[in-house]
N, C-alpha and C positions, 0 to 999 in steps of 0.2 A: 504493500500500500504506500509506504514512504517513497519508494522508487517511482511509483505512478504519479504521486503528488508532485515530486520534484520535476518530473518530465512535463507535467501540466504547467508548472510554474515557468519552466524554460520556454514552452511554446507560447505562453501569453506574453512574456517579455520579448521574445523574438518577434512576435507580430507587431507589438508596439514600437519597437526599435526600428523596424523596417520603414516605418513612415517617415522617420527623420534621417535615415542613413544617407540618403543622397545628398542632403545638405552638408553632411560632414565629410563628404568625399575628399575635398581638398586637403584635409588633415590626415588622411590615411596614408600609411607608408607603402612604398613599392608600387604605386599606382600610376604615376605620371609617365608620359612617353619618354621623358628624359631619363627616368629611373630605369625603364625597360631597355633603352638604348645602352645605358651604362652596364646593365646586366648582360646584354648581348655581347659586349666586348670581352666577356670572360669565356666566350665560346672556344677559345684556343686551348682550353684545358682538356677538351675531348673532341673527337672528330664527328660525333653524332649528337643530335640535339633532342632533348625532351622539353616540350613546351607545355606549361601548365596554364590553361586558359580558363579564368573564372572570375569570381567576385571577391568580396572582402575576406572570405575564408581562405582563399588561395593567396591573396595579397599579404596576409598576416597582419590584419588590422590591429593597431594598438601595440605592436611588438617591434623589436629591432628586425632588420632585414634577415639576419642570420637565424632568427628563431622561427620563421615561417616554415611550413612543412616542405615546400619545394627546396629551400636551402638545406633542410635536414636530409632530404633525399640526396642532394648533391654530396653531403658529407658521407653518407652511406656508400654512394657510388665511388667516391674518392678512396674510401677505406678498402674497397674491394678492387680498386685499380681497374675499373671499367671505363671504356672510352666514350663516356657520355657527359654532356653538359646540360644541367637543368636550368631552364629560363622561367622566371616567375612573371607571368603576364596576367596577374590578377588585378581587377579594378573594382573598388568598393562601390556598391550601389548598382552594379551591372545587372541588367536583365538580358534575356535571350535576344531581344531586339537590338539593344545597344551593343551587345557582343557581336552580333551579326554585322553591324555597321562598321566595326573596327577590325573585323577579321582579316581583311585583305592586307591591312597594314602589318599585322604580326606574321602573315604568311610570306612577307617579302624575303624571309630567310628560309633555308631548307630545314624542314622539320621531319625528324625520323619517328618520334612518338609524340602524339598530341593528346594530352589529358584534358577532357572537357568537363568543367565543373560549373554549370550554369543552370538556372531554372528556379532556384529558391525564391529570389526576389519577385519573379513572376507570380508564384503561388501566393506569396504574402500580400501582394497587391491585387489579387483577384483577377489577374489577366486571364482571358479565356484560354482554357487548356488546349484547345485546338491550335491556337496561335503559338503557344509555348512548344508544343510538339512539332509543329511545322518549322519553327525557327531552329530548333535543335537538329532536325533532319537536314535543313538547309546548310547549317554549319558543317555537319558531317559530310554532306555532298561536296561542299566547296573545298574542304580540306583535301578530300580525295581527288577532286578535279585538279587541284594545284599539283598534287603529287600522289599518284595512285599507290605508291609504296609506303606512304605514311601509315603507321599503326596508330589506331585510336583507342583510348580508354575512356569510358563514360562513368562519371561519378554520380551515384544516386543520392537523392535528397528527400526529406520528408518535411511536411509543414503542419502547423496546428490546425485543429478542426474548426476554426472560426468561420470558414467559408462553407461549412456543412460537411457532413460525413461523405457524401457522394463526391464532392469536389476533392476532398482530401485523399480519398481512396484512389480516385482516378489520377490525381497528380502523382502519387507514389508509383503508380503502374507505368507512367510514361517512360521511366528510365529502363526498367527491365524489358519493356516492349521494344524500345528503340535498340537496345543492345542485342536482343534476339533477332530483330528484323535485319540489322546490319552486320551481325556476326561480330560484335564488339565485346571485349572483356568488360565486366561491370564491377565497380566498387559498390556493393549493395547500399550502404549508407555511410557517407563520408565521415559523419560525426559519431559513429557508433562507439559507445564507451565514453563519450565526452558530453554529449547533449544531456542537459538536465542536472549535471553535477556542478554545483557552485564552486567547488575546489579546483575545477579544471577550466573554468571560464572567467573572463574579465568581469569587472563589476557590472557591465551592461547585461550580463547573463547569457550572451549568445556567442561571443567570439572566444575561441580557445586561448588559454594562457600558454606560456612557453611549455609547460608540462603537458597541457592538453594537445598542443601541436605535435608532441612526441607520439601520442597515441594516434592522431590523424595520420602521421607519417607511416605508422605500421599498417593502418587500414589501406593506405595507398600502395605501400610497398608489397603487401601480400598479393596484390594483383599485378603490379608493375614488374616485379622481379622476373616473372615468367617471360616477359618480352625482352629482357636484358641478357638472359642466359643463352 
């Protein structure tokens, strides 16, 4: 019961925070084009690129650059001496529509593995699910059109029941449906083991702390590692 109540608390705070997240975007780390370009300059550490394309969860909102899960993935890769460079292309407040609008900019570089983490802000704002599903599919299509050899990984997300049980259930199903349709590896729930735990989230109740990001890294790594071996 306590776990359930904590998760309900997390969902309510998450919904409330989403309404103001976009206004705070300029303050979020790792999100400006300048920061992304700076990160791209590190690509000489490996001859293959993993691009993490998402929102504030990917950007590492409220944390130092090196504490975000893409940076933690890079540290794991370096420790294993694998020839990959992880690029953090997360942008706070990002929806699938805004993500689609900036996609071609990030695809100016060659991408070997593309980790797609978008959709949560759509659900929290009540955007029609048909639009979210269509945008995600278009992103997948455009990534493969740019380079058919790019491997994609889709990160699943869940939202609070504020929009109704039917909406919530269908939203959750978008990610496994698209993964199955396109033959993509799926991270079932990016925040598994973190969501609802106040000890693993910042005071806003929704963004992982540095410790929480370590768990997110493991959620991502459990799927990503099969593509690196």
